[in-house]
N, C-alpha and C positions, 0 to 999 in steps of 0.2 A: 372277079366272080360276080358279086352283086353290086349294083350301083343304083343311086337314086333314092327316092322317098318311099319308105315302107310304112304301112299302118297296121297296128293291131286292131283287126276288124271286130267290132261289137257284133253280137248275135242278136238280131231283133226278136223280140218276144211279143206274143199276143197278150191281151189283158188276162187270159186264163193261164198264162205261164208256159205256153207251148212256143216252139220256134215258129216265127212268121217267115215261111219259106219265100213267099213273094217279096216281102220287104228285104230279105237277105239278097235276092237277085238284084233288086233295085239299088241296094247299097253298094254291091260290087260294081254295078254299072256306073254309079255316080263316081266311084273312085277311078274307074277307067276313064271316064269323061274328063275328070279333073287332073289327069296326068300322073296319078299314083303309079309308081313303078312296081310295087309288090304289096300283097296283102298277106296277113298272118291270121287266118281264121282260128277260132278257139285257142287264142294265144294267152295274152296277159290282161285281158279286160275284165276278168272276174267271173263271167257267167259260165265259163267252162266247168266249174265245180258244180253248177246247178243243172247241167244237162245230163240226160240219161246217156249211157254208153252208146246207144243206138243213134240218138240225136247228134252226139259228138262226132261219131263216124260219118254221119250223113252231111253235116255242115261242110266238111272238107270237099267231098266230090261235087256237091252242088256249087260251091265256089269255083272249083276247078273247071267244071263243065261250062259255067258262064264265061270264065276267062277265055277258054279255048274256042267257044262259039263265036267270039268276037275277034279272033285272030290277032290277039294282042301279044306283045312281047313282055307283058307284065309277069312277074314271078308270083308263085304261090308258095309260101313257106309254112310248113305245118309240122306238128308233132302228132304222130298217130297214137291213138289210145288203143292198145292191143289187149 
C-alpha cells in the first residue's frame, strides 16, 4: 500500500500567528525535491491544535494541489477535521 519515507509536515506560521501559505507550498516542494514519498499535513507536529477549523481544512487542499501540480507519485495522508 504505502512505501518509502513519510514526514509529518509542520505548518509554517507568520510572526502574527497565521498560516504562511507561501512557505507551506515551498516546504511541500522541498520535500518533493528531496525525495519524500508522502506528507502528512496537520498531523502530529503539534500546531494542528492551534489552527482554526478553516485553516486546518485549507492546509490539506493547498498541500494536495501542490503535489498534484507537480505530477508526483507522492502520497498525501491526512485526517480531515469535519
